[in-house]
PDB file as gemmi writes it, atoms N, CA and C in Angstrom:
CRYST1    1.000    1.000    1.000  90.00  90.00  90.00 P 1                      
ATOM      1  N   MET A   1      47.753  62.876 170.234  1.00  0.00           N  
ATOM      2  CA  MET A   1      47.047  64.153 170.195  1.00  0.00           C  
ATOM      3  C   MET A   1      48.060  65.246 170.531  1.00  0.00           C  
ATOM      4  N   GLY A   2      48.130  66.252 169.677  1.00  0.00           N  
ATOM      5  CA  GLY A   2      49.060  67.357 169.899  1.00  0.00           C  
ATOM      6  C   GLY A   2      48.536  68.359 170.912  1.00  0.00           C  
ATOM      7  N   GLN A   3      49.418  69.258 171.299  1.00  0.00           N  
ATOM      8  CA  GLN A   3      49.085  70.293 172.288  1.00  0.00           C  
ATOM      9  C   GLN A   3      47.914  71.156 171.834  1.00  0.00           C  
ATOM     10  N   GLU A   4      47.910  71.560 170.563  1.00  0.00           N  
ATOM     11  CA  GLU A   4      46.819  72.418 170.054  1.00  0.00           C  
ATOM     12  C   GLU A   4      45.488  71.678 170.063  1.00  0.00           C  
ATOM     13  N   GLU A   5      45.539  70.412 169.670  1.00  0.00           N  
ATOM     14  CA  GLU A   5      44.309  69.617 169.649  1.00  0.00           C  
ATOM     15  C   GLU A   5      43.779  69.420 171.072  1.00  0.00           C  
ATOM     16  N   LEU A   6      44.674  69.150 172.003  1.00  0.00           N  
ATOM     17  CA  LEU A   6      44.272  68.999 173.407  1.00  0.00           C  
ATOM     18  C   LEU A   6      43.667  70.294 173.929  1.00  0.00           C  
ATOM     19  N   THR A   7      44.292  71.417 173.596  1.00  0.00           N  
ATOM     20  CA  THR A   7      43.758  72.716 174.016  1.00  0.00           C  
ATOM     21  C   THR A   7      42.351  72.914 173.456  1.00  0.00           C  
ATOM     22  N   GLY A   8      42.143  72.519 172.215  1.00  0.00           N  
ATOM     23  CA  GLY A   8      40.813  72.631 171.606  1.00  0.00           C  
ATOM     24  C   GLY A   8      39.783  71.774 172.322  1.00  0.00           C  
ATOM     25  N   VAL A   9      40.167  70.552 172.666  1.00  0.00           N  
ATOM     26  CA  VAL A   9      39.265  69.649 173.392  1.00  0.00           C  
ATOM     27  C   VAL A   9      38.928  70.231 174.761  1.00  0.00           C  
ATOM     28  N   LEU A  10      39.934  70.732 175.460  1.00  0.00           N  
ATOM     29  CA  LEU A  10      39.691  71.312 176.784  1.00  0.00           C  
ATOM     30  C   LEU A  10      38.826  72.565 176.688  1.00  0.00           C  
ATOM     31  N   ARG A  11      39.005  73.328 175.631  1.00  0.00           N  
ATOM     32  CA  ARG A  11      38.177  74.512 175.417  1.00  0.00           C  
ATOM     33  C   ARG A  11      36.713  74.096 175.203  1.00  0.00           C  
ATOM     34  N   LYS A  12      36.515  73.035 174.407  1.00  0.00           N  
ATOM     35  CA  LYS A  12      35.158  72.517 174.183  1.00  0.00           C  
ATOM     36  C   LYS A  12      34.543  72.042 175.489  1.00  0.00           C  
ATOM     37  N   LEU A  13      35.350  71.363 176.299  1.00  0.00           N  
ATOM     38  CA  LEU A  13      34.862  70.861 177.581  1.00  0.00           C  
ATOM     39  C   LEU A  13      34.472  72.020 178.504  1.00  0.00           C  
ATOM     40  N   ALA A  14      35.281  73.063 178.514  1.00  0.00           N  
ATOM     41  CA  ALA A  14      34.988  74.227 179.361  1.00  0.00           C  
ATOM     42  C   ALA A  14      33.699  74.917 178.945  1.00  0.00           C  
ATOM     43  N   ARG A  15      33.347  74.813 177.676  1.00  0.00           N  
ATOM     44  CA  ARG A  15      32.126  75.452 177.173  1.00  0.00           C  
ATOM     45  C   ARG A  15      30.966  74.471 177.044  1.00  0.00           C  
ATOM     46  N   SER A  16      31.177  73.260 177.524  1.00  0.00           N  
ATOM     47  CA  SER A  16      30.147  72.235 177.375  1.00  0.00           C  
ATOM     48  C   SER A  16      28.976  72.500 178.318  1.00  0.00           C  
ATOM     49  N   ASP A  17      28.094  71.590 178.340  1.00  0.00           N  
ATOM     50  CA  ASP A  17      26.831  71.686 179.071  1.00  0.00           C  
ATOM     51  C   ASP A  17      27.030  72.081 180.545  1.00  0.00           C  
ATOM     52  N   PRO A  18      26.620  73.291 180.935  1.00  0.00           N  
ATOM     53  CA  PRO A  18      26.789  73.724 182.324  1.00  0.00           C  
ATOM     54  C   PRO A  18      25.927  72.921 183.301  1.00  0.00           C  
ATOM     55  N   ILE A  19      24.850  72.343 182.823  1.00  0.00           N  
ATOM     56  CA  ILE A  19      23.986  71.537 183.688  1.00  0.00           C  
ATOM     57  C   ILE A  19      24.740  70.295 184.160  1.00  0.00           C  
ATOM     58  N   LEU A  20      25.477  69.654 183.250  1.00  0.00           N  
ATOM     59  CA  LEU A  20      26.188  68.425 183.592  1.00  0.00           C  
ATOM     60  C   LEU A  20      27.573  68.685 184.168  1.00  0.00           C  
ATOM     61  N   ALA A  21      27.984  69.937 184.246  1.00  0.00           N  
ATOM     62  CA  ALA A  21      29.275  70.275 184.840  1.00  0.00           C  
ATOM     63  C   ALA A  21      29.252  70.087 186.359  1.00  0.00           C  
ATOM     64  N   SER A  22      28.070  70.056 186.940  1.00  0.00           N  
ATOM     65  CA  SER A  22      27.928  69.829 188.381  1.00  0.00           C  
ATOM     66  C   SER A  22      28.151  68.344 188.672  1.00  0.00           C  
ATOM     67  N   PRO A  23      29.076  68.017 189.571  1.00  0.00           N  
ATOM     68  CA  PRO A  23      29.310  66.602 189.910  1.00  0.00           C  
ATOM     69  C   PRO A  23      28.055  65.896 190.423  1.00  0.00           C  
ATOM     70  N   THR A  24      27.232  66.598 191.172  1.00  0.00           N  
ATOM     71  CA  THR A  24      26.020  65.978 191.703  1.00  0.00           C  
ATOM     72  C   THR A  24      25.036  65.661 190.594  1.00  0.00           C  
ATOM     73  N   ARG A  25      24.817  66.615 189.683  1.00  0.00           N  
ATOM     74  CA  ARG A  25      23.892  66.351 188.578  1.00  0.00           C  
ATOM     75  C   ARG A  25      24.435  65.276 187.642  1.00  0.00           C  
ATOM     76  N   LEU A  26      25.745  65.249 187.458  1.00  0.00           N  
ATOM     77  CA  LEU A  26      26.357  64.204 186.646  1.00  0.00           C  
ATOM     78  C   LEU A  26      26.119  62.840 187.289  1.00  0.00           C  
ATOM     79  N   ALA A  27      26.270  62.743 188.611  1.00  0.00           N  
ATOM     80  CA  ALA A  27      26.040  61.483 189.326  1.00  0.00           C  
ATOM     81  C   ALA A  27      24.578  61.050 189.197  1.00  0.00           C  
ATOM     82  N   ILE A  28      23.650  61.993 189.305  1.00  0.00           N  
ATOM     83  CA  ILE A  28      22.224  61.682 189.142  1.00  0.00           C  
ATOM     84  C   ILE A  28      21.987  61.103 187.756  1.00  0.00           C  
ATOM     85  N   MET A  29      22.537  61.758 186.752  1.00  0.00           N  
ATOM     86  CA  MET A  29      22.340  61.315 185.374  1.00  0.00           C  
ATOM     87  C   MET A  29      22.978  59.946 185.123  1.00  0.00           C  
ATOM     88  N   LEU A  30      24.139  59.695 185.711  1.00  0.00           N  
ATOM     89  CA  LEU A  30      24.789  58.392 185.541  1.00  0.00           C  
ATOM     90  C   LEU A  30      23.947  57.277 186.162  1.00  0.00           C  
ATOM     91  N   LEU A  31      23.406  57.526 187.348  1.00  0.00           N  
ATOM     92  CA  LEU A  31      22.529  56.532 187.970  1.00  0.00           C  
ATOM     93  C   LEU A  31      21.293  56.273 187.106  1.00  0.00           C  
ATOM     94  N   LEU A  32      20.718  57.349 186.588  1.00  0.00           N  
ATOM     95  CA  LEU A  32      19.525  57.190 185.753  1.00  0.00           C  
ATOM     96  C   LEU A  32      19.849  56.508 184.427  1.00  0.00           C  
ATOM     97  N   ALA A  33      21.049  56.706 183.912  1.00  0.00           N  
ATOM     98  CA  ALA A  33      21.444  56.032 182.668  1.00  0.00           C  
ATOM     99  C   ALA A  33      21.505  54.519 182.888  1.00  0.00           C  
ATOM    100  N   ILE A  34      21.867  54.119 184.093  1.00  0.00           N  
ATOM    101  CA  ILE A  34      21.930  52.696 184.419  1.00  0.00           C  
ATOM    102  C   ILE A  34      20.532  52.126 184.682  1.00  0.00           C  
ATOM    103  N   ARG A  35      19.752  52.859 185.471  1.00  0.00           N  
ATOM    104  CA  ARG A  35      18.452  52.337 185.928  1.00  0.00           C  
ATOM    105  C   ARG A  35      17.253  52.809 185.106  1.00  0.00           C  
ATOM    106  N   ARG A  36      17.411  53.862 184.306  1.00  0.00           N  
ATOM    107  CA  ARG A  36      16.355  54.460 183.477  1.00  0.00           C  
ATOM    108  C   ARG A  36      15.363  55.292 184.288  1.00  0.00           C  
ATOM    109  N   LYS A  37      14.955  54.799 185.445  1.00  0.00           N  
ATOM    110  CA  LYS A  37      14.055  55.555 186.321  1.00  0.00           C  
ATOM    111  C   LYS A  37      14.303  55.108 187.751  1.00  0.00           C  
ATOM    112  N   MET A  38      14.153  56.069 188.661  1.00  0.00           N  
ATOM    113  CA  MET A  38      14.354  55.790 190.087  1.00  0.00           C  
ATOM    114  C   MET A  38      13.411  56.668 190.890  1.00  0.00           C  
ATOM    115  N   TYR A  39      13.074  56.181 192.073  1.00  0.00           N  
ATOM    116  CA  TYR A  39      12.297  57.008 192.981  1.00  0.00           C  
ATOM    117  C   TYR A  39      13.218  58.036 193.624  1.00  0.00           C  
ATOM    118  N   PHE A  40      12.647  59.180 193.952  1.00  0.00           N  
ATOM    119  CA  PHE A  40      13.373  60.263 194.615  1.00  0.00           C  
ATOM    120  C   PHE A  40      14.141  59.727 195.815  1.00  0.00           C  
ATOM    121  N   SER A  41      13.474  58.926 196.627  1.00  0.00           N  
ATOM    122  CA  SER A  41      14.096  58.402 197.849  1.00  0.00           C  
ATOM    123  C   SER A  41      15.281  57.485 197.529  1.00  0.00           C  
ATOM    124  N   GLU A  42      15.223  56.745 196.436  1.00  0.00           N  
ATOM    125  CA  GLU A  42      16.347  55.890 196.033  1.00  0.00           C  
ATOM    126  C   GLU A  42      17.553  56.735 195.637  1.00  0.00           C  
ATOM    127  N   LEU A  43      17.297  57.788 194.855  1.00  0.00           N  
ATOM    128  CA  LEU A  43      18.380  58.694 194.463  1.00  0.00           C  
ATOM    129  C   LEU A  43      18.988  59.367 195.687  1.00  0.00           C  
ATOM    130  N   GLN A  44      18.121  59.813 196.578  1.00  0.00           N  
ATOM    131  CA  GLN A  44      18.588  60.492 197.787  1.00  0.00           C  
ATOM    132  C   GLN A  44      19.485  59.581 198.616  1.00  0.00           C  
ATOM    133  N   LYS A  45      19.072  58.348 198.798  1.00  0.00           N  
ATOM    134  CA  LYS A  45      19.849  57.399 199.589  1.00  0.00           C  
ATOM    135  C   LYS A  45      21.161  57.044 198.876  1.00  0.00           C  
ATOM    136  N   ALA A  46      21.100  56.797 197.581  1.00  0.00           N  
ATOM    137  CA  ALA A  46      22.285  56.398 196.822  1.00  0.00           C  
ATOM    138  C   ALA A  46      23.358  57.481 196.835  1.00  0.00           C  
ATOM    139  N   LEU A  47      22.936  58.748 196.787  1.00  0.00           N  
ATOM    140  CA  LEU A  47      23.892  59.852 196.693  1.00  0.00           C  
ATOM    141  C   LEU A  47      24.143  60.568 198.013  1.00  0.00           C  
ATOM    142  N   GLY A  48      23.367  60.223 199.041  1.00  0.00           N  
ATOM    143  CA  GLY A  48      23.559  60.847 200.350  1.00  0.00           C  
ATOM    144  C   GLY A  48      23.230  62.329 200.360  1.00  0.00           C  
ATOM    145  N   LEU A  49      22.154  62.703 199.660  1.00  0.00           N  
ATOM    146  CA  LEU A  49      21.757  64.109 199.566  1.00  0.00           C  
ATOM    147  C   LEU A  49      20.550  64.395 200.450  1.00  0.00           C  
ATOM    148  N   THR A  50      20.414  65.648 200.847  1.00  0.00           N  
ATOM    149  CA  THR A  50      19.203  66.054 201.560  1.00  0.00           C  
ATOM    150  C   THR A  50      18.078  66.186 200.539  1.00  0.00           C  
ATOM    151  N   PRO A  51      16.827  66.102 200.982  1.00  0.00           N  
ATOM    152  CA  PRO A  51      15.710  66.264 200.047  1.00  0.00           C  
ATOM    153  C   PRO A  51      15.768  67.603 199.302  1.00  0.00           C  
ATOM    154  N   GLY A  52      16.114  68.674 200.024  1.00  0.00           N  
ATOM    155  CA  GLY A  52      16.175  69.994 199.383  1.00  0.00           C  
ATOM    156  C   GLY A  52      17.261  70.086 198.332  1.00  0.00           C  
ATOM    157  N   ASN A  53      18.410  69.511 198.629  1.00  0.00           N  
ATOM    158  CA  ASN A  53      19.527  69.536 197.692  1.00  0.00           C  
ATOM    159  C   ASN A  53      19.194  68.722 196.443  1.00  0.00           C  
ATOM    160  N   LEU A  54      18.681  67.511 196.628  1.00  0.00           N  
ATOM    161  CA  LEU A  54      18.309  66.675 195.483  1.00  0.00           C  
ATOM    162  C   LEU A  54      17.211  67.347 194.673  1.00  0.00           C  
ATOM    163  N   GLY A  55      16.222  67.909 195.346  1.00  0.00           N  
ATOM    164  CA  GLY A  55      15.119  68.575 194.642  1.00  0.00           C  
ATOM    165  C   GLY A  55      15.610  69.726 193.788  1.00  0.00           C  
ATOM    166  N   SER A  56      16.543  70.484 194.306  1.00  0.00           N  
ATOM    167  CA  SER A  56      17.106  71.608 193.562  1.00  0.00           C  
ATOM    168  C   SER A  56      17.813  71.128 192.295  1.00  0.00           C  
ATOM    169  N   HIS A  57      18.620  70.080 192.419  1.00  0.00           N  
ATOM    170  CA  HIS A  57      19.328  69.544 191.255  1.00  0.00           C  
ATOM    171  C   HIS A  57      18.354  68.945 190.238  1.00  0.00           C  
ATOM    172  N   LEU A  58      17.327  68.269 190.726  1.00  0.00           N  
ATOM    173  CA  LEU A  58      16.347  67.678 189.803  1.00  0.00           C  
ATOM    174  C   LEU A  58      15.567  68.752 189.056  1.00  0.00           C  
ATOM    175  N   ARG A  59      15.270  69.863 189.720  1.00  0.00           N  
ATOM    176  CA  ARG A  59      14.574  70.964 189.035  1.00  0.00           C  
ATOM    177  C   ARG A  59      15.404  71.468 187.860  1.00  0.00           C  
ATOM    178  N   LYS A  60      16.706  71.630 188.075  1.00  0.00           N  
ATOM    179  CA  LYS A  60      17.577  72.106 186.989  1.00  0.00           C  
ATOM    180  C   LYS A  60      17.632  71.096 185.852  1.00  0.00           C  
ATOM    181  N   LEU A  61      17.695  69.812 186.187  1.00  0.00           N  
ATOM    182  CA  LEU A  61      17.711  68.784 185.152  1.00  0.00           C  
ATOM    183  C   LEU A  61      16.380  68.735 184.403  1.00  0.00           C  
ATOM    184  N   GLU A  62      15.302  68.947 185.133  1.00  0.00           N  
ATOM    185  CA  GLU A  62      13.982  68.940 184.503  1.00  0.00           C  
ATOM    186  C   GLU A  62      13.804  70.161 183.601  1.00  0.00           C  
ATOM    187  N   GLU A  63      14.245  71.324 184.062  1.00  0.00           N  
ATOM    188  CA  GLU A  63      14.157  72.546 183.250  1.00  0.00           C  
ATOM    189  C   GLU A  63      14.972  72.415 181.959  1.00  0.00           C  
ATOM    190  N   ALA A  64      16.061  71.662 182.012  1.00  0.00           N  
ATOM    191  CA  ALA A  64      16.899  71.442 180.828  1.00  0.00           C  
ATOM    192  C   ALA A  64      16.279  70.403 179.894  1.00  0.00           C  
ATOM    193  N   GLY A  65      15.241  69.712 180.357  1.00  0.00           N  
ATOM    194  CA  GLY A  65      14.599  68.687 179.545  1.00  0.00           C  
ATOM    195  C   GLY A  65      15.310  67.345 179.594  1.00  0.00           C  
ATOM    196  N   TYR A  66      16.106  67.135 180.651  1.00  0.00           N  
ATOM    197  CA  TYR A  66      16.892  65.905 180.760  1.00  0.00           C  
ATOM    198  C   TYR A  66      16.171  64.807 181.536  1.00  0.00           C  
ATOM    199  N   VAL A  67      15.334  65.197 182.486  1.00  0.00           N  
ATOM    200  CA  VAL A  67      14.574  64.228 183.271  1.00  0.00           C  
ATOM    201  C   VAL A  67      13.135  64.719 183.397  1.00  0.00           C  
ATOM    202  N   ARG A  68      12.285  63.791 183.779  1.00  0.00           N  
ATOM    203  CA  ARG A  68      10.893  64.141 184.089  1.00  0.00           C  
ATOM    204  C   ARG A  68      10.590  63.552 185.459  1.00  0.00           C  
ATOM    205  N   THR A  69       9.926  64.325 186.289  1.00  0.00           N  
ATOM    206  CA  THR A  69       9.487  63.809 187.588  1.00  0.00           C  
ATOM    207  C   THR A  69       7.973  63.766 187.599  1.00  0.00           C  
ATOM    208  N   ARG A  70       7.456  62.755 188.279  1.00  0.00           N  
ATOM    209  CA  ARG A  70       6.002  62.680 188.428  1.00  0.00           C  
ATOM    210  C   ARG A  70       5.670  61.922 189.698  1.00  0.00           C  
ATOM    211  N   LYS A  71       4.527  62.250 190.255  1.00  0.00           N  
ATOM    212  CA  LYS A  71       4.051  61.582 191.466  1.00  0.00           C  
ATOM    213  C   LYS A  71       3.397  60.260 191.071  1.00  0.00           C  
ATOM    214  N   VAL A  72       3.726  59.217 191.823  1.00  0.00           N  
ATOM    215  CA  VAL A  72       3.162  57.894 191.595  1.00  0.00           C  
ATOM    216  C   VAL A  72       2.480  57.464 192.888  1.00  0.00           C  
ATOM    217  N   LEU A  73       1.229  57.044 192.777  1.00  0.00           N  
ATOM    218  CA  LEU A  73       0.503  56.590 193.956  1.00  0.00           C  
ATOM    219  C   LEU A  73       0.839  55.136 194.230  1.00  0.00           C  
ATOM    220  N   THR A  74       1.221  54.868 195.462  1.00  0.00           N  
ATOM    221  CA  THR A  74       1.468  53.490 195.885  1.00  0.00           C  
ATOM    222  C   THR A  74       0.504  53.175 197.010  1.00  0.00           C  
ATOM    223  N   ARG A  75       0.506  51.946 197.455  1.00  0.00           N  
ATOM    224  CA  ARG A  75      -0.387  51.564 198.560  1.00  0.00           C  
ATOM    225  C   ARG A  75      -0.054  52.324 199.835  1.00  0.00           C  
ATOM    226  N   ILE A  76       1.217  52.604 200.039  1.00  0.00           N  
ATOM    227  CA  ILE A  76       1.651  53.232 201.291  1.00  0.00           C  
ATOM    228  C   ILE A  76       1.525  54.749 201.230  1.00  0.00           C  
ATOM    229  N   ARG A  77       2.106  55.349 200.166  1.00  0.00           N  
ATOM    230  CA  ARG A  77       2.108  56.813 200.058  1.00  0.00           C  
ATOM    231  C   ARG A  77       2.491  57.197 198.634  1.00  0.00           C  
ATOM    232  N   PRO A  78       2.244  58.436 198.260  1.00  0.00           N  
ATOM    233  CA  PRO A  78       2.707  58.870 196.944  1.00  0.00           C  
ATOM    234  C   PRO A  78       4.230  59.007 196.932  1.00  0.00           C  
ATOM    235  N   LEU A  79       4.851  58.620 195.833  1.00  0.00           N  
ATOM    236  CA  LEU A  79       6.295  58.725 195.670  1.00  0.00           C  
ATOM    237  C   LEU A  79       6.599  59.521 194.411  1.00  0.00           C  
ATOM    238  N   THR A  80       7.759  60.138 194.381  1.00  0.00           N  
ATOM    239  CA  THR A  80       8.186  60.875 193.197  1.00  0.00           C  
ATOM    240  C   THR A  80       9.102  59.988 192.381  1.00  0.00           C  
ATOM    241  N   LEU A  81       8.708  59.781 191.131  1.00  0.00           N  
ATOM    242  CA  LEU A  81       9.494  58.975 190.201  1.00  0.00           C  
ATOM    243  C   LEU A  81      10.276  59.914 189.298  1.00  0.00           C  
ATOM    244  N   VAL A  82      11.555  59.623 189.100  1.00  0.00           N  
ATOM    245  CA  VAL A  82      12.422  60.424 188.232  1.00  0.00           C  
ATOM    246  C   VAL A  82      12.792  59.544 187.040  1.00  0.00           C  
ATOM    247  N   VAL A  83      12.521  60.050 185.835  1.00  0.00           N  
ATOM    248  CA  VAL A  83      12.740  59.278 184.616  1.00  0.00           C  
ATOM    249  C   VAL A  83      13.723  60.020 183.722  1.00  0.00           C  
ATOM    250  N   LEU A  84      14.701  59.291 183.208  1.00  0.00           N  
ATOM    251  CA  LEU A  84      15.658  59.861 182.260  1.00  0.00           C  
ATOM    252  C   LEU A  84      14.982  59.996 180.899  1.00  0.00           C  
ATOM    253  N   LEU A  85      15.060  61.185 180.308  1.00  0.00           N  
ATOM    254  CA  LEU A  85      14.499  61.423 178.977  1.00  0.00           C  
ATOM    255  C   LEU A  85      15.571  61.242 177.911  1.00  0.00           C  
ATOM    256  N   GLU A  86      15.137  61.008 176.688  1.00  0.00           N  
ATOM    257  CA  GLU A  86      16.080  60.782 175.591  1.00  0.00           C  
ATOM    258  C   GLU A  86      17.053  61.951 175.422  1.00  0.00           C  
ATOM    259  N   GLU A  87      16.551  63.165 175.514  1.00  0.00           N  
ATOM    260  CA  GLU A  87      17.417  64.342 175.388  1.00  0.00           C  
ATOM    261  C   GLU A  87      18.494  64.362 176.474  1.00  0.00           C  
ATOM    262  N   GLY A  88      18.136  63.927 177.668  1.00  0.00           N  
ATOM    263  CA  GLY A  88      19.094  63.859 178.756  1.00  0.00           C  
ATOM    264  C   GLY A  88      20.158  62.807 178.515  1.00  0.00           C  
ATOM    265  N   GLU A  89      19.742  61.676 177.975  1.00  0.00           N  
ATOM    266  CA  GLU A  89      20.698  60.607 177.683  1.00  0.00           C  
ATOM    267  C   GLU A  89      21.683  61.046 176.605  1.00  0.00           C  
ATOM    268  N   VAL A  90      21.175  61.708 175.574  1.00  0.00           N  
ATOM    269  CA  VAL A  90      22.039  62.210 174.500  1.00  0.00           C  
ATOM    270  C   VAL A  90      23.047  63.214 175.069  1.00  0.00           C  
ATOM    271  N   ALA A  91      22.577  64.141 175.893  1.00  0.00           N  
ATOM    272  CA  ALA A  91      23.457  65.147 176.495  1.00  0.00           C  
ATOM    273  C   ALA A  91      24.505  64.495 177.396  1.00  0.00           C  
ATOM    274  N   LEU A  92      24.093  63.487 178.154  1.00  0.00           N  
ATOM    275  CA  LEU A  92      25.022  62.795 179.048  1.00  0.00           C  
ATOM    276  C   LEU A  92      26.137  62.127 178.251  1.00  0.00           C  
ATOM    277  N   TYR A  93      25.792  61.398 177.205  1.00  0.00           N  
ATOM    278  CA  TYR A  93      26.816  60.696 176.434  1.00  0.00           C  
ATOM    279  C   TYR A  93      27.703  61.661 175.653  1.00  0.00           C  
ATOM    280  N   ARG A  94      27.154  62.786 175.247  1.00  0.00           N  
ATOM    281  CA  ARG A  94      27.971  63.817 174.592  1.00  0.00           C  
ATOM    282  C   ARG A  94      28.999  64.366 175.591  1.00  0.00           C  
ATOM    283  N   HIS A  95      28.551  64.642 176.799  1.00  0.00           N  
ATOM    284  CA  HIS A  95      29.426  65.164 177.849  1.00  0.00           C  
ATOM    285  C   HIS A  95      30.499  64.134 178.216  1.00  0.00           C  
ATOM    286  N   LEU A  96      30.100  62.883 178.366  1.00  0.00           N  
ATOM    287  CA  LEU A  96      31.063  61.829 178.687  1.00  0.00           C  
ATOM    288  C   LEU A  96      32.089  61.660 177.562  1.00  0.00           C  
ATOM    289  N   GLY A  97      31.646  61.831 176.317  1.00  0.00           N  
ATOM    290  CA  GLY A  97      32.566  61.752 175.183  1.00  0.00           C  
ATOM    291  C   GLY A  97      33.633  62.835 175.245  1.00  0.00           C  
ATOM    292  N   LEU A  98      33.227  64.049 175.615  1.00  0.00           N  
ATOM    293  CA  LEU A  98      34.189  65.142 175.768  1.00  0.00           C  
ATOM    294  C   LEU A  98      35.180  64.858 176.897  1.00  0.00           C  
ATOM    295  N   LEU A  99      34.677  64.333 177.999  1.00  0.00           N  
ATOM    296  CA  LEU A  99      35.560  63.979 179.120  1.00  0.00           C  
ATOM    297  C   LEU A  99      36.553  62.898 178.708  1.00  0.00           C  
ATOM    298  N   ARG A 100      36.054  61.893 177.989  1.00  0.00           N  
ATOM    299  CA  ARG A 100      36.908  60.795 177.534  1.00  0.00           C  
ATOM    300  C   ARG A 100      37.995  61.314 176.596  1.00  0.00           C  
ATOM    301  N   GLU A 101      37.598  62.194 175.689  1.00  0.00           N  
ATOM    302  CA  GLU A 101      38.540  62.776 174.731  1.00  0.00           C  
ATOM    303  C   GLU A 101      39.615  63.605 175.451  1.00  0.00           C  
ATOM    304  N   ALA A 102      39.199  64.370 176.444  1.00  0.00           N  
ATOM    305  CA  ALA A 102      40.146  65.183 177.215  1.00  0.00           C  
ATOM    306  C   ALA A 102      41.126  64.291 177.975  1.00  0.00           C  
ATOM    307  N   LEU A 103      40.625  63.227 178.588  1.00  0.00           N  
ATOM    308  CA  LEU A 103      41.505  62.308 179.324  1.00  0.00           C  
ATOM    309  C   LEU A 103      42.491  61.606 178.389  1.00  0.00           C  
ATOM    310  N   ARG A 104      42.016  61.214 177.219  1.00  0.00           N  
ATOM    311  CA  ARG A 104      42.893  60.577 176.236  1.00  0.00           C  
ATOM    312  C   ARG A 104      44.010  61.540 175.831  1.00  0.00           C  
ATOM    313  N   GLY A 105      43.648  62.791 175.618  1.00  0.00           N  
ATOM    314  CA  GLY A 105      44.634  63.798 175.247  1.00  0.00           C  
ATOM    315  C   GLY A 105      45.643  64.056 176.349  1.00  0.00           C  
ATOM    316  N   LEU A 106      45.173  64.099 177.576  1.00  0.00           N  
ATOM    317  CA  LEU A 106      46.083  64.305 178.708  1.00  0.00           C  
ATOM    318  C   LEU A 106      47.059  63.126 178.853  1.00  0.00           C  
ATOM    319  N   ARG A 107      46.534  61.920 178.674  1.00  0.00           N  
ATOM    320  CA  ARG A 107      47.384  60.733 178.770  1.00  0.00           C  
ATOM    321  C   ARG A 107      48.472  60.755 177.688  1.00  0.00           C  
ATOM    322  N   SER A 108      48.087  61.127 176.466  1.00  0.00           N  
ATOM    323  CA  SER A 108      49.075  61.135 175.369  1.00  0.00           C  
ATOM    324  C   SER A 108      50.111  62.227 175.587  1.00  0.00           C  
ATOM    325  N   GLU A 109      49.708  63.350 176.194  1.00  0.00           N  
ATOM    326  CA  GLU A 109      50.660  64.427 176.484  1.00  0.00           C  
ATOM    327  C   GLU A 109      51.660  64.013 177.560  1.00  0.00           C  
ATOM    328  N   ARG A 110      51.207  63.194 178.486  1.00  0.00           N  
ATOM    329  CA  ARG A 110      52.087  62.751 179.577  1.00  0.00           C  
ATOM    330  C   ARG A 110      52.903  61.522 179.169  1.00  0.00           C  
ATOM    331  N   GLY A 111      52.575  60.959 178.001  1.00  0.00           N  
ATOM    332  CA  GLY A 111      53.313  59.795 177.536  1.00  0.00           C  
ATOM    333  C   GLY A 111      52.931  58.506 178.217  1.00  0.00           C  
ATOM    334  N   ALA A 112      51.723  58.486 178.818  1.00  0.00           N  
ATOM    335  CA  ALA A 112      51.282  57.273 179.520  1.00  0.00           C  
ATOM    336  C   ALA A 112      50.614  56.297 178.570  1.00  0.00           C  
TER     337      ALA A 112                                                      
END                                                                             
């Protein structure tokens, strides 16, 4: 990959999905890509986030149409279930593709 092509890839990455540019939201999406759906408390524990912080990130993902949250009644108490939507999965893999392309270009520029 030449310098101009790498610059183009990096430019695309810089203009890519601002929702997934957040490391925390990217981590949430990666976990959901593996598990498909998780309870709020599972995500919170896995990522070490406060309820307010996780809730804020989930709202942004939900507003983007990437996840859906809903209350689920259990025997003990109601829980919030977070589900990865198809649009979110498509956006995640598109973003990961750009990252992969940028890393490949950087490696070729460094001769590794």
